[in-house]
C-alpha positions as a printed Julia matrix, in Angstrom:
675×3 Matrix{Float64}:
 -74.63   73.0    48.89
 -77.14   73.34   51.68
 -80.72   74.6    51.31
 -79.76   78.19   52.01
 -77.27   78.24   49.14
 -79.37   76.82   46.33
 -80.54   80.14   44.97
 -77.2    81.84   45.2
 -75.1    82.26   42.06
 -71.39   82.14   42.59
 -68.52   82.69   40.24
 -65.42   80.57   40.64
 -62.29   81.03   38.53
 -61.24   77.91   36.59
 -58.37   75.93   38.08
 -55.03   76.6    36.4
 -53.58   73.26   37.57
 -56.43   71.07   38.76
 -54.24   68.31   40.22
 -52.06   70.68   42.22
 -54.92   72.87   43.44
 -57.14   69.92   44.28
 -54.3    68.23   46.15
 -53.69   71.37   48.18
 -57.42   71.74   48.92
 -57.78   68.13   50.03
 -54.78   68.56   52.32
 -56.49   71.57   53.93
 -59.46   71.71   56.24
 -62.12   72.96   53.8
 -61.94   71.06   50.48
 -64.58   71.3    47.73
 -67.62   69.08   48.24
 -67.83   67.68   44.7
 -65.13   67.61   42.04
 -63.99   65.66   39.01
 -61.43   62.92   39.64
 -59.46   61.77   36.63
 -59.18   57.99   36.46
 -55.4    58.25   36.24
 -55.31   60.15   39.56
 -58.09   58.28   41.37
 -55.8    55.86   43.24
 -53.63   58.74   44.47
 -56.59   60.36   46.2
 -58.2    57.12   47.37
 -54.99   55.73   48.86
 -54.65   58.67   51.27
 -58.3    58.63   52.33
 -59.19   61.87   50.57
 -62.32   60.45   48.89
 -65.64   59.54   50.48
 -66.6    55.98   49.33
 -70.22   56.76   48.52
 -70.76   54.92   45.2
 -72.91   52.12   46.63
 -75.34   54.75   47.93
 -76.23   55.8    44.36
 -79.36   54.23   42.94
 -78.75   51.21   40.7
 -74.98   51.53   40.98
 -74.61   48.17   39.22
 -75.88   49.86   36.04
 -72.51   51.52   35.43
 -70.29   49.65   32.97
 -68.27   46.95   34.8
 -64.96   48.24   33.42
 -65.75   51.69   34.81
 -66.78   50.27   38.17
 -63.43   48.48   38.31
 -61.6    51.68   37.39
 -63.04   53.52   40.39
 -62.75   50.66   42.86
 -60.0    50.89   45.45
 -59.11   48.27   48.02
 -62.18   46.26   46.99
 -64.66   49.1    47.43
 -66.53   50.93   44.66
 -65.65   54.48   45.7
 -67.04   57.06   43.27
 -69.39   56.78   40.29
 -68.13   57.53   36.76
 -69.36   60.74   35.17
 -68.86   59.68   31.54
 -66.22   57.83   29.55
 -64.58   57.17   26.22
 -62.54   54.4    24.69
 -59.95   54.46   21.93
 -60.99   53.64   18.39
 -59.53   53.76   14.89
 -60.37   57.06   13.15
 -60.24   56.92    9.35
 -60.06   59.87    6.94
 -62.76   58.9     4.42
 -61.4    61.06    1.58
 -57.81   59.81    1.9
 -59.16   56.26    2.21
 -61.02   56.51   -1.09
 -58.12   58.39   -2.72
 -55.91   55.34   -2.13
 -58.47   53.01   -3.66
 -59.65   51.57   -0.35
 -63.21   50.65    0.61
 -65.18   49.74    3.71
 -64.03   46.16    3.28
 -60.42   47.28    3.77
 -61.01   48.56    7.31
 -58.47   46.51    9.3
 -59.81   44.07   11.87
 -56.45   42.53   12.91
 -52.82   43.58   13.24
 -51.89   41.83   10.01
 -54.67   43.62    8.15
 -53.56   46.95    9.64
 -50.01   46.42    8.41
 -51.22   45.35    4.99
 -53.56   48.28    4.46
 -50.96   50.75    5.77
 -48.57   49.63    3.04
 -51.21   50.5     0.43
 -51.57   54.12    1.57
 -49.34   56.53   -0.35
 -48.69   60.26   -0.12
 -49.39   60.6     3.6
 -48.47   58.78    6.79
 -50.81   55.78    7.06
 -51.26   55.87   10.86
 -50.37   58.33   13.61
 -50.79   58.32   17.38
 -49.13   59.86   20.44
 -46.0    58.33   21.94
 -47.56   57.66   25.35
 -48.82   54.62   27.21
 -52.36   55.99   26.73
 -52.05   55.09   23.03
 -49.3    52.46   22.77
 -50.91   50.72   25.75
 -53.84   49.68   23.54
 -51.49   47.43   21.56
 -50.27   45.91   24.83
 -53.84   45.02   25.8
 -54.46   43.49   22.38
 -51.39   41.3    22.9
 -52.71   40.11   26.27
 -50.48   42.34   28.38
 -50.69   45.52   30.43
 -48.49   47.65   32.64
 -49.52   45.84   35.83
 -51.25   42.61   36.76
 -52.96   44.25   39.72
 -50.14   43.45   42.13
 -46.87   44.32   40.45
 -45.46   46.02   37.35
 -45.41   43.8    34.25
 -43.96   46.18   31.69
 -41.32   43.64   30.62
 -43.72   40.73   30.07
 -43.53   38.68   26.83
 -46.97   39.97   25.82
 -45.92   43.58   26.18
 -42.68   42.89   24.34
 -44.67   41.44   21.45
 -46.85   44.56   21.35
 -43.91   46.95   21.45
 -42.11   45.02   18.73
 -45.21   45.32   16.57
 -45.39   49.09   17.16
 -41.66   49.35   16.43
 -42.25   47.51   13.18
 -44.95   49.97   12.18
 -42.66   52.9    12.93
 -39.53   51.58   11.25
 -41.53   50.31    8.29
 -43.04   53.8     7.81
 -46.56   52.44    8.28
 -46.94   54.77   11.28
 -45.38   57.84   12.88
 -45.75   59.48   16.24
 -47.7    62.73   16.16
 -44.67   64.76   17.26
 -42.75   63.51   14.24
 -45.47   65.12   12.12
 -45.08   68.4    14.03
 -48.37   67.89   15.88
 -49.18   67.93   19.56
 -51.49   64.9    19.3
 -52.81   62.44   16.77
 -56.01   64.41   16.14
 -54.03   67.46   15.01
 -51.95   65.49   12.52
 -55.1    63.71   11.32
 -57.06   66.95   10.96
 -54.26   68.58    8.95
 -54.35   65.69    6.49
 -50.9    64.38    7.43
 -52.2    60.9     8.28
 -54.97   58.68    6.96
 -55.69   57.02   10.32
 -55.26   57.84   13.97
 -56.07   56.26   17.33
 -58.14   58.57   19.55
 -61.2    58.76   21.77
 -64.57   60.35   21.11
 -63.24   63.77   22.08
 -61.88   63.92   18.55
 -65.39   64.71   17.31
 -65.46   68.09   19.0
 -61.89   68.87   17.97
 -62.58   68.05   14.32
 -65.8    70.06   14.29
 -64.08   73.07   15.83
 -60.71   73.03   14.05
 -61.09   70.89   10.91
 -64.8    70.93    9.96
 -64.09   69.99    6.35
 -62.54   66.61    7.17
 -64.9    63.63    6.72
 -64.07   60.69    8.95
 -65.5    57.46   10.3
 -64.93   55.55   13.54
 -64.11   51.84   13.79
 -63.06   49.45   16.52
 -59.31   48.98   16.94
 -57.8    45.99   15.13
 -57.57   42.89   17.28
 -54.17   41.61   18.37
 -52.92   38.07   19.05
 -55.16   37.83   22.14
 -58.22   39.46   20.59
 -59.8    42.89   20.84
 -58.41   45.49   23.19
 -58.7    49.19   23.89
 -58.23   51.67   26.72
 -60.93   53.55   28.57
 -60.75   57.07   29.97
 -63.11   58.5    32.51
 -63.73   60.91   35.35
 -65.71   60.16   38.44
 -67.74   62.45   40.66
 -65.45   62.76   43.67
 -66.76   63.74   47.12
 -64.22   64.86   49.71
 -63.94   62.73   52.83
 -63.73   66.0    54.78
 -66.82   67.47   53.11
 -69.23   69.16   55.49
 -72.15   68.55   53.12
 -71.86   64.86   52.24
 -75.59   64.17   52.09
 -76.22   67.1    49.75
 -73.18   66.13   47.66
 -74.46   62.56   47.22
 -77.89   63.89   46.23
 -76.23   66.13   43.65
 -74.27   63.23   42.15
 -77.45   61.1    42.18
 -79.19   63.72   40.04
 -76.21   64.17   37.69
 -75.89   60.43   36.96
 -79.51   59.58   36.17
 -79.94   58.15   32.69
 -81.91   61.09   31.28
 -79.38   63.57   32.7
 -76.46   61.67   31.19
 -78.19   61.67   27.81
 -78.71   65.42   28.15
 -74.98   65.82   28.83
 -74.24   63.68   25.78
 -76.33   65.89   23.5
 -74.87   69.09   24.93
 -71.18   68.15   25.22
 -70.67   64.98   23.17
 -69.68   62.8    26.16
 -70.71   59.15   26.41
 -73.0    58.01   29.28
 -71.41   55.78   31.89
 -74.65   53.85   32.52
 -75.2    50.75   30.4
 -78.95   51.41   30.37
 -78.33   54.57   28.31
 -76.45   52.71   25.57
 -79.34   52.1    23.16
 -80.71   55.63   23.45
 -77.21   57.08   22.96
 -76.49   54.98   19.86
 -79.83   55.95   18.39
 -78.78   59.6    18.73
 -75.11   59.03   17.77
 -74.86   55.86   15.63
 -71.36   56.8    14.47
 -70.05   56.26   18.02
 -70.81   52.53   18.08
 -67.1    51.63   18.04
 -66.43   53.81   21.09
 -69.39   52.37   23.01
 -68.71   48.75   22.09
 -65.16   49.15   23.38
 -66.52   49.41   26.92
 -67.07   45.65   26.93
 -63.35   44.87   26.64
 -61.61   48.11   27.61
 -58.66   48.29   30.01
 -58.82   51.1    32.54
 -55.86   53.19   33.77
 -53.26   51.93   36.21
 -55.24   51.76   39.44
 -52.41   52.23   41.94
 -51.0    55.26   43.76
 -47.73   56.72   42.52
 -44.63   55.91   44.55
 -41.97   56.94   49.14
 -29.09   70.02   71.2
 -26.67   72.84   71.93
 -25.39   73.46   75.45
 -25.9    76.93   76.91
 -23.01   78.59   78.68
 -23.85   80.84   81.68
 -21.58   83.66   82.81
 -20.44   83.5    86.42
 -22.06   86.16   88.66
 -19.65   88.86   90.0
 -18.74   88.81   93.68
 -20.97   90.77   96.04
 -20.05   94.37   96.87
 -17.81   94.72   99.86
 -16.17   91.38   99.34
 -12.56   91.66  100.54
 -10.22   90.69   97.76
  -6.52   89.96   97.86
  -4.0    92.52   98.99
  -4.03   95.61   96.79
  -7.74   95.23   95.96
  -9.64   98.59   95.95
 -11.42   99.48   99.1
 -15.19   99.5    99.73
 -15.67  103.13   98.59
 -13.89  102.56   95.32
 -15.88   99.37   94.78
 -19.18  101.15   95.5
 -18.32  103.88   92.99
 -17.31  101.36   90.39
 -20.5    99.4    90.99
 -22.66  102.5    90.52
 -20.81  103.41   87.34
 -21.21   99.88   86.1
 -24.93   99.84   86.89
 -25.38  103.16   85.09
 -23.56  101.88   82.02
 -25.51   98.65   82.15
 -28.84  100.52   82.33
 -27.78  102.65   79.36
 -26.84   99.6    77.33
 -30.1    97.89   78.35
 -32.12  100.89   77.13
 -30.19  100.93   73.86
 -30.63   97.18   73.41
 -34.33   97.43   74.22
 -34.79  100.24   71.7
 -32.9    98.23   69.1
 -34.99   95.12   69.71
 -38.19   97.16   69.51
 -37.15   98.47   66.1
 -36.22   95.07   64.71
 -39.01   93.13   66.47
 -41.53   93.41   63.57
 -38.99   92.04   61.1
 -37.89   89.3    63.5
 -41.51   88.25   64.09
 -42.3    88.23   60.38
 -39.17   86.26   59.49
 -39.78   83.87   62.36
 -43.4    83.2    61.46
 -43.09   83.09   57.69
 -39.54   81.85   57.14
 -37.89   80.13   60.1
 -41.02   78.37   61.42
 -42.03   76.99   57.98
 -38.46   75.76   57.45
 -38.54   73.9    60.77
 -41.98   72.49   59.95
 -40.73   71.37   56.53
 -37.72   69.73   58.17
 -40.09   67.72   60.35
 -42.2    66.74   57.33
 -39.05   65.43   55.61
 -38.66   62.97   58.5
 -42.22   61.62   58.18
 -44.38   59.75   55.71
 -47.03   62.5    55.58
 -49.36   62.17   52.6
 -50.9    65.65   52.74
 -54.03   64.67   54.62
 -54.66   66.56   57.84
 -51.87   68.0    59.96
 -48.33   66.59   59.62
 -48.05   66.91   63.4
 -50.95   64.68   64.34
 -50.34   61.39   66.13
 -51.16   59.13   63.17
 -48.45   60.46   60.84
 -45.69   57.83   60.56
 -42.2    58.93   61.59
 -39.65   57.46   59.16
 -36.51   59.23   60.33
 -33.92   59.53   57.59
 -35.58   56.95   55.31
 -36.66   59.65   52.84
 -33.04   60.77   52.56
 -31.71   57.21   52.37
 -34.0    56.49   49.41
 -32.26   59.27   47.5
 -28.71   58.01   48.02
 -28.36   54.46   49.28
 -31.44   52.45   48.3
 -31.8    51.08   44.77
 -35.09   52.1    43.24
 -36.96   54.65   41.19
 -36.59   57.37   43.85
 -32.79   57.31   43.7
 -32.74   56.92   39.93
 -35.0    59.95   39.44
 -33.07   62.03   41.97
 -29.68   61.23   40.47
 -31.07   61.85   36.99
 -32.23   65.28   38.13
 -28.8    65.98   39.67
 -27.09   64.98   36.42
 -29.4    67.19   34.37
 -28.91   70.13   36.71
 -25.12   69.71   36.69
 -25.07   70.05   32.9
 -27.5    72.95   33.16
 -25.34   74.79   35.72
 -22.13   74.05   33.83
 -23.58   75.62   30.69
 -25.75   78.47   31.99
 -23.47   80.05   34.62
 -20.41   80.59   32.36
 -22.49   81.58   29.33
 -24.75   84.07   31.12
 -21.77   85.57   32.99
 -19.69   85.99   29.82
 -22.63   87.39   27.84
 -23.6    89.78   30.65
 -20.03   91.09   30.9
 -19.81   91.52   27.14
 -23.1    93.43   27.01
 -22.01   95.62   29.93
 -18.8    96.51   28.1
 -20.81   97.3    24.97
 -23.35   99.59   26.66
 -20.93  101.19   29.14
 -20.47  104.19   26.86
 -23.64  103.85   24.82
 -27.02  105.53   25.18
 -29.94  104.11   27.14
 -31.64  102.53   24.09
 -29.2    99.62   24.0
 -29.32   99.21   27.77
 -33.11   98.98   27.63
 -33.05   96.62   24.64
 -30.59   94.22   26.28
 -32.39   94.33   29.62
 -35.9    93.89   28.2
 -35.89   90.03   28.16
 -35.18   90.01   31.91
 -38.4    91.88   32.76
 -40.62   89.82   30.46
 -42.68   87.01   31.99
 -40.66   83.8    32.06
 -43.84   81.83   31.35
 -44.65   83.92   28.28
 -41.1    83.63   26.93
 -41.1    79.89   27.59
 -44.25   79.47   25.51
 -42.7    81.52   22.69
 -39.57   79.37   22.77
 -41.71   76.23   22.51
 -42.9    77.51   19.12
 -39.41   78.63   18.07
 -37.92   75.22   18.87
 -40.8    73.13   17.51
 -40.02   70.66   14.73
 -41.04   73.22   12.08
 -40.09   76.28   14.13
 -37.75   79.12   13.29
 -34.63   77.36   14.57
 -35.11   74.26   12.43
 -36.11   76.42    9.47
 -32.83   78.31    9.8
 -30.87   75.07   10.15
 -32.62   73.68    7.07
 -31.63   76.82    5.13
 -28.03   76.08    6.08
 -28.41   72.47    4.95
 -28.6    71.02    8.47
 -31.33   68.58    9.52
 -32.56   70.05   12.82
 -33.37   67.8    15.78
 -36.75   67.13   17.36
 -35.98   69.44   20.23
 -38.52   68.28   22.8
 -38.89   64.67   21.65
 -35.32   63.35   21.38
 -33.96   62.14   24.76
 -30.4    61.53   23.53
 -27.6    63.64   24.95
 -25.6    65.93   22.68
 -22.45   63.85   23.23
 -24.37   60.73   22.22
 -25.59   62.53   19.11
 -21.99   63.33   18.21
 -20.27   60.01   18.98
 -23.12   57.55   18.41
 -23.7    54.41   20.46
 -21.88   54.31   23.8
 -18.99   51.94   24.58
 -20.12   48.82   26.41
 -17.77   49.53   29.32
 -19.67   52.72   30.11
 -23.09   51.06   30.11
 -22.27   48.06   32.28
 -21.07   49.94   35.34
 -22.16   53.12   37.03
 -22.49   55.27   40.1
 -25.46   55.97   42.39
 -28.01   54.15   40.24
 -26.94   55.56   36.86
 -24.48   54.1    34.37
 -21.33   56.0    33.55
 -22.79   56.7    30.12
 -25.88   58.25   31.72
 -23.56   60.63   33.59
 -21.39   61.41   30.57
 -23.81   61.51   27.61
 -24.35   65.25   27.93
 -27.52   67.35   28.16
 -30.4    66.51   25.84
 -31.32   68.84   23.01
 -34.42   69.83   25.01
 -32.19   70.93   27.89
 -30.01   72.82   25.4
 -33.07   74.75   24.22
 -33.91   75.65   27.84
 -30.28   76.69   28.4
 -30.46   79.08   25.45
 -33.7    80.55   26.81
 -32.33   81.08   30.33
 -29.03   82.6    29.17
 -30.93   85.05   26.98
 -33.41   86.09   29.68
 -31.03   86.37   32.65
 -28.04   88.08   31.03
 -29.76   91.47   31.08
 -30.05   91.52   34.88
 -26.41   90.58   35.39
 -25.42   93.1    32.71
 -26.72   95.87   34.99
 -24.6    94.58   37.88
 -21.47   94.59   35.75
 -22.42   97.98   34.32
 -22.69   99.49   37.8
 -19.28   98.05   38.69
 -17.71   99.3    35.45
 -18.94  102.82   36.07
 -17.45  102.68   39.58
 -13.92  102.0    38.29
 -11.85  105.22   38.5
 -11.07  106.44   35.02
  -7.61  107.44   36.19
  -6.59  103.77   36.43
  -7.42  103.18   32.79
  -5.66  106.4    31.76
  -2.54  105.47   33.75
  -2.44  102.1    32.0
  -2.74  103.85   28.63
   0.18  106.15   29.52
   2.23  103.05   30.38
   1.55  101.76   26.89
  -0.97   99.02   27.76
  -3.11   97.78   24.87
  -6.92   97.55   25.07
  -6.72   93.82   25.84
  -4.05   94.36   28.49
  -6.12   97.1    30.15
  -9.1    94.77   30.26
  -7.23   91.79   31.75
  -4.9    93.76   34.04
  -7.11   96.65   35.18
 -10.81   96.24   34.41
 -11.3    92.55   35.23
  -9.52   92.64   38.62
 -11.63   95.65   39.62
 -14.76   93.69   38.69
 -13.97   90.84   41.07
 -16.63   91.77   43.69
 -19.27   92.09   40.97
 -18.06   88.85   39.4
 -18.45   87.06   42.73
 -21.99   88.42   43.1
 -22.99   87.43   39.56
 -21.52   83.93   39.86
 -23.13   83.38   43.26
 -26.58   84.52   42.13
 -26.2    82.55   38.91
 -25.22   79.4    40.78
 -28.15   79.68   43.2
 -30.64   80.5    40.43
 -29.59   77.65   38.16
 -29.95   75.06   40.91
 -33.44   76.39   41.62
 -34.67   76.33   38.0
 -38.35   75.41   37.92
 -40.7    77.61   35.88
 -39.07   76.97   32.49
 -39.09   73.21   33.18
 -42.71   73.35   34.32
 -43.91   75.22   31.24
 -41.72   73.75   28.52
 -41.07   70.11   29.27
 -42.39   68.82   32.64
 -39.11   66.88   32.85
 -39.48   65.18   29.46
 -38.33   63.74   27.13
 -37.45   60.63   29.13
 -36.66   62.72   32.24
 -33.74   64.48   30.51
 -34.95   67.89   31.71
 -35.96   66.73   35.18
 -34.38   68.95   37.86
 -34.33   68.61   41.67
 -36.67   71.58   42.13
 -39.26   70.18   39.72
 -38.82   66.66   41.12
 -39.47   67.98   44.63
 -42.68   69.64   43.43
 -43.83   66.58   41.48
 -43.11   64.18   44.33
 -44.98   66.28   46.89
 -47.92   67.8    45.03
 -48.58   65.17   42.37
 -47.47   61.93   44.03
 -48.63   62.99   47.53
 -45.29   61.96   49.03
 -44.66   65.18   50.92
 -41.91   63.67   53.08
 -39.78   62.63   50.11
 -40.51   65.87   48.24
 -39.41   67.94   51.23
 -36.29   65.8    51.68
 -35.32   66.56   48.08
 -35.68   70.29   48.76
 -33.41   70.12   51.81
 -30.78   68.16   49.9
 -30.99   70.8    47.17
 -30.56   73.52   49.82
 -27.46   71.77   51.15
 -26.0    71.44   47.63
 -26.47   75.17   47.03
 -24.88   76.12   50.36
 -21.86   73.86   49.84
 -21.26   75.04   46.27
 -21.62   78.68   47.32
 -19.07   78.2    50.12
 -16.72   76.44   47.69
 -17.07   79.27   45.22
 -16.39   81.81   47.99
 -13.23   79.86   48.92
 -12.04   79.75   45.31
 -12.56   83.5    44.83
 -11.18   84.55   48.2
  -8.52   87.24   48.48
  -5.1    85.62   48.58
  -2.2    87.24   50.39
   0.96   87.74   48.4
């Protein structure tokens, strides 16, 4: 950003995962100078010293809305200035409103009025919104509650309970539905498709409606007040400047220019965002009078949760041989014989030395590469797992706290969210392994038997899913298993009401037997109740299991196929001569000969299923309600999203140990037994 770079035009590819890539860049030595910081992630970056606290150096910094200043204040210091913002408001479909005989006077101003008007709306869902704290949280604020009080979590407060009971009443009374229940990704989609008369969204809905549903007329109103008055949530980004930036002065000058009132108004006209400076309010409302409800919400809006996310071998030496000429006991060879033997020994030793040296020279490149890029990183990661490193600077510098085995203890012995999440991921992965490994092995063997004497077309067709991008297939399966996808359509044709695959957190056993017995919910093991352990995989995990079995069976089919074609045909013919049936030949001849291939397939399947990550990352991110959370994804989330690299690395080493132990157990079970 220096003077010599101002006239240069550079192209930078857009970030595929801004939080992950930004976290990695801030942990390095050359982070970006200026970047957007989402309000929900601000405390994560600020808590580890990744952000330069420059906000007070911006001209008239007190002009930014107070709620936004509070959002980007950490440890009492206004850190970075807000770029723009939005609040939540009530969006009303004007045509559906009039169709139900409602007027402007019927716009609800309180909870009671919202319930009353929702009961008057027929033919569509009265109100829809997403099932997240970023929407339901608005009701909590209106009831006088919030997730934290600034010092500790207050999710179970009486105010929050009152809000959640009200939302539950709307849902059970059919005055509202979550967007997913309407087969929509968010409230704006359900609203735009005419499935709901009202929704709760921010001002970004304007651009979405204009782009996707231009024919829908709508108006914006402030959210109905709750028992404690008006309440809404605010969403914002700030202009972040890296603490390690080499161009801080230029970066601050850039942010100064981008946050001037006239520049913010220019952004508003170009992109539809709302200025974060209070002095721009009148000019903005003159240009966009329909946004008054969004702007007015800034006076009583609640910002995001402003807190970081929580977490020698002895060497044996050979004795030197006695010196030449040493007189041994009676019968020991004489000096001449000893000299000859010594020369022969030296010659042999030199020969072996040359051979060893040549061998080491040949393997040295591989040893160096494995040492530098495999063994050394593993040792470094092991050290990180014993520290409280937050990703800033080197994990080997003096200031990094050494916590010993605390990161491991949190996973097994200490009550808390860390152990609960880890044990939940273990439970999910156990069900995943128990389903995927047998199913993919059986299907792969069946396909191998089918194509063993068939032409290459079937081999190619069955193998094709294995060479297709797992990300692409995962996205396709999201559509197939959506609420109105092909699977539910087929179930509906058969008279079965299909589940909400990626919204329902209940396990399949719970779906079959109903509510759990009280005895199983009152006691538990390692932070989870017995019912948590026994309720079975969720329907979302079942969908992922189907995907993985389908995509991996082709690869294992080839392994079985190679083993089948290596079985001497004479064995099968001899069994036929002895009168063995087809089933007997399979169980008595074919299957025993496939034991080495079976061991390979089971071992690779076991290792692969415990390492499952990409399908979880693309399809569910661990949801719903952490029922698809796996140790591999939890390790990634803990390290790269929560900036707790020590705990994330500890999870990965525990996972490694689990895989090793299960592989050794499997090897023991399938060992050759002597008669």
